[in-house]
C-alpha positions in Angstrom: 155.1 73.0 84.6 153.1 75.3 82.4 154.5 78.4 80.7 152.5 80.5 83.1 153.8 78.8 86.3 157.4 78.6 84.9 157.5 82.4 84.1 156.1 83.5 87.4 158.3 81.1 89.4 161.5 82.3 87.8 164.0 83.5 90.4 164.3 87.3 91.0 167.0 89.3 92.7 166.5 89.6 96.5 164.8 92.8 97.5 165.8 94.8 100.5 163.7 94.8 103.7 160.2 96.2 103.3 157.8 95.8 100.5 159.2 93.6 97.7 158.7 96.1 94.9 161.4 94.5 92.7 159.8 91.1 92.9 156.3 92.5 92.3 157.6 94.4 89.2 159.2 91.3 87.9 156.1 89.2 88.3 153.8 91.8 86.8 156.1 92.0 83.8 156.0 88.3 83.4 152.2 88.3 83.5 152.1 91.1 80.9 154.5 89.4 78.6 152.4 86.2 78.8 149.2 88.0 78.1 150.7 89.8 75.1 152.0 86.5 73.7 149.0 84.3 74.2 146.0 86.6 74.5 146.7 89.4 72.0 148.6 87.7 69.2 145.7 87.9 66.8 143.5 90.8 67.9 141.5 90.7 64.6 138.3 92.2 66.1 140.3 95.0 67.7 142.2 95.7 64.5 139.0 96.0 62.5 137.5 98.4 65.1 140.7 100.5 65.1 140.8 100.5 61.3 137.2 101.7 60.8 137.9 105.5 61.4 140.9 105.3 59.1 138.8 103.7 56.4 136.1 106.3 56.8 138.6 109.1 56.6 140.2 107.6 53.5 136.8 107.4 51.8 136.3 111.0 52.5 139.7 111.8 51.0 138.8 110.0 47.8 135.4 111.7 47.5 136.8 115.1 48.4 139.6 114.9 45.7 137.5 117.0 43.3 136.0 119.4 45.8 138.5 122.2 45.1 136.4 124.9 46.7 136.6 123.2 50.1 140.3 122.6 50.2 141.1 125.8 52.1 138.4 125.3 54.6 140.3 123.8 57.5 137.3 124.2 59.8 135.4 121.7 57.8 138.1 119.0 58.5 138.0 120.0 62.2 134.3 119.5 62.4 134.4 116.3 60.5 136.9 114.8 62.8 135.1 116.1 66.0 131.9 114.3 64.9 133.7 111.1 63.8 135.8 110.9 67.0 133.0 111.6 69.5 130.3 109.5 67.8 132.3 106.6 66.3 135.6 106.3 68.2 134.7 107.4 71.7 131.1 106.4 72.1 131.2 103.1 70.2 134.6 101.7 69.4 136.4 102.4 72.7 133.4 101.2 74.6 133.3 97.9 72.6 137.0 97.5 73.0 136.6 97.8 76.8 134.0 95.1 76.7 135.9 92.8 74.5 139.3 93.1 76.2 138.7 93.9 79.9 135.4 92.1 80.3 137.2 88.8 79.4 140.6 89.2 81.1 139.8 86.7 83.8 136.9 84.9 82.1 139.2 83.9 79.2 141.5 82.2 81.6 138.6 80.3 83.1 137.3 79.2 79.7 140.9 78.2 78.7 141.2 76.4 82.0 144.5 78.1 82.8 143.6 80.3 85.7 144.6 77.8 88.3 148.2 78.0 87.0 148.3 81.6 88.1 146.7 80.7 91.4 149.4 78.0 92.0 152.2 80.5 91.2 153.9 82.6 93.8 152.1 85.8 92.8 149.6 87.9 94.7 146.2 87.8 93.2 145.8 91.5 93.4 149.0 91.9 91.4 147.8 89.5 88.8 144.7 91.6 88.3 146.7 94.8 88.1 149.1 93.3 85.6 146.4 92.0 83.4 144.6 95.4 83.5 147.8 97.3 82.5 148.2 94.9 79.6 144.7 95.6 78.4 145.3 99.4 78.7 148.6 99.0 76.8 147.0 97.1 74.0 143.9 99.1 73.5 145.6 102.5 73.8 148.3 101.4 71.3 145.8 100.3 68.7 143.3 103.2 69.2 146.0 105.8 69.8 147.5 104.9 66.4 144.0 105.0 64.9 143.4 108.4 66.4 146.6 109.9 65.0 146.2 108.5 61.5 142.5 109.4 61.2 143.2 112.9 62.5 145.9 113.4 59.8 143.6 112.0 57.1 140.8 114.4 58.2 143.0 117.3 56.9 144.5 115.5 53.9 141.8 116.8 51.4 142.6 120.4 52.4 145.2 122.7 51.0 148.5 122.3 52.9 149.1 126.1 52.9 146.0 126.3 55.1 146.6 123.1 57.1 150.3 123.8 58.0 149.6 127.0 60.0 146.7 125.3 61.7 148.7 122.3 62.8 152.1 123.8 63.7 151.2 127.4 64.7 147.6 127.0 65.7 145.5 124.7 67.8 146.0 121.6 65.6 148.6 119.7 67.5 147.0 120.6 70.8 143.7 119.2 69.6 145.4 116.0 68.6 147.0 115.8 72.1 143.6 116.2 73.7 142.1 113.5 71.5 145.0 111.1 72.5 144.4 112.0 76.2 140.7 111.2 75.8 141.5 107.9 74.1 143.9 107.0 76.9 141.4 107.9 79.6 138.6 106.0 77.8 140.8 102.8 77.8 141.6 103.4 81.5 138.0 104.2 82.6 136.0 101.7 80.5 138.7 99.1 81.1 138.4 99.4 84.9 134.6 99.3 84.8 134.4 96.2 82.7 137.2 94.5 84.6 135.3 94.9 87.8 131.9 93.9 86.2 133.6 90.7 84.9 133.8 89.6 88.5 130.1 90.0 89.2 128.7 88.7 85.9 129.4 85.5 84.1 129.1 87.2 80.7 130.2 90.8 80.0 127.3 91.2 77.5 124.6 91.8 80.0 126.2 94.6 82.0 127.6 96.0 78.7 124.2 96.4 77.2 122.9 98.2 80.3 125.9 100.5 80.5 125.7 101.3 76.8 122.1 102.3 77.2 123.1 104.5 80.1 125.9 106.2 78.3 123.7 106.6 75.2 121.1 108.6 77.0 123.7 110.7 78.8 122.5 113.9 77.1 118.9 113.3 78.5 120.0 112.8 82.1 119.7 115.5 84.7 123.0 117.1 85.8 123.3 115.0 89.0 122.9 111.7 87.1 125.3 112.8 84.3 128.1 112.6 86.9 127.5 108.9 87.1 128.6 108.3 83.5 132.1 107.9 82.1 131.2 109.7 78.9 130.4 112.8 80.9 134.0 113.3 81.9 135.5 112.1 78.6 133.3 114.3 76.5 134.3 117.4 78.5 137.9 116.8 77.5 137.2 116.8 73.8 138.7 120.0 72.2 135.9 120.6 69.8 132.3 120.2 71.2 129.5 118.9 69.1 125.8 119.7 69.6 123.8 117.1 71.5 120.4 118.1 70.0 117.4 120.1 71.1 116.4 117.5 73.7 119.6 117.6 75.6 119.5 118.6 79.2 122.1 121.4 79.7 124.6 121.1 82.5 128.0 122.5 83.4 130.9 120.5 82.1 133.5 119.4 84.7 136.9 121.1 84.6 139.7 119.2 82.8 141.5 118.5 86.1 138.3 117.1 87.7 137.7 114.8 84.6 141.3 113.5 84.5 141.8 113.0 88.2 138.2 111.6 88.6 138.7 109.0 85.9 142.1 107.9 87.3 140.7 107.6 90.8 137.7 105.6 89.5 140.1 103.2 87.8 142.2 102.7 90.9 139.1 102.0 93.0 137.6 99.6 90.5 140.9 97.7 90.0 141.2 97.5 93.8 137.6 96.1 93.9 138.7 93.5 91.3 141.7 92.6 93.4 139.5 92.2 96.4 137.1 89.9 94.5 139.8 87.7 93.0 141.2 87.0 96.5 137.9 85.4 97.3 137.5 83.7 94.0 137.3 79.9 93.8 138.0 78.1 90.6 135.1 76.1 89.2 135.6 75.3 85.6 132.4 73.3 85.4 130.4 76.5 85.9 132.2 78.5 83.3 
């Protein structure tokens, strides 16, 4: 018996009458441990993506070492990080991480010819999808959450500590960091759910990813009604420091924080449910992979 089947078939304590929550939790945990061991042992591409903002912030630290006149200007560090986060981390890196991780959660099993082991195991297919999705969220948020914190700290490293300390501990600094971490988490949740679902309708995640990237890229040109059909519209509204979108941008009201947070979470639940519905009707055909 394969490692997958053996892990999922291991005995679990008997659950009381009703929904077998304990057994489902045990099986989901087994799937997540398996995915962490075999699928994310060498996330070289993700590590390089997560390291890019840190490298850019370090380069800025080196070249700012002699700019003594700018060390007390904490606003300059705030603006630098706002631009780097929204342009590089949010619009590019978290999007690509969603494609790479969630777009291949099921397809990787097909390519490795291991999906049938899950299907032969005593686990609901919907639970399998949910567990794999949670594993992807855990991995991507861990990597990019750490990257967000480190690059945020490095953004203020060239500045005088006597100016940075009040900003961080008595001003809006830590609140801004918390907002960036929230956006990072919701980006992993939102983009992850989108590309997980698209993976069941397209053989390769590249085609829908290119179309969605184009749609997200022209978000600032869309009329207000169409803006609501983009993930970046809600993520961008949660960023603590807005950046200008240019003279061609179509102005619209940003959604409230609660609408953005709840909307993205509801979207994720719906798309994961759609993925669970699709996998229940999925037939394995390795020859077509």
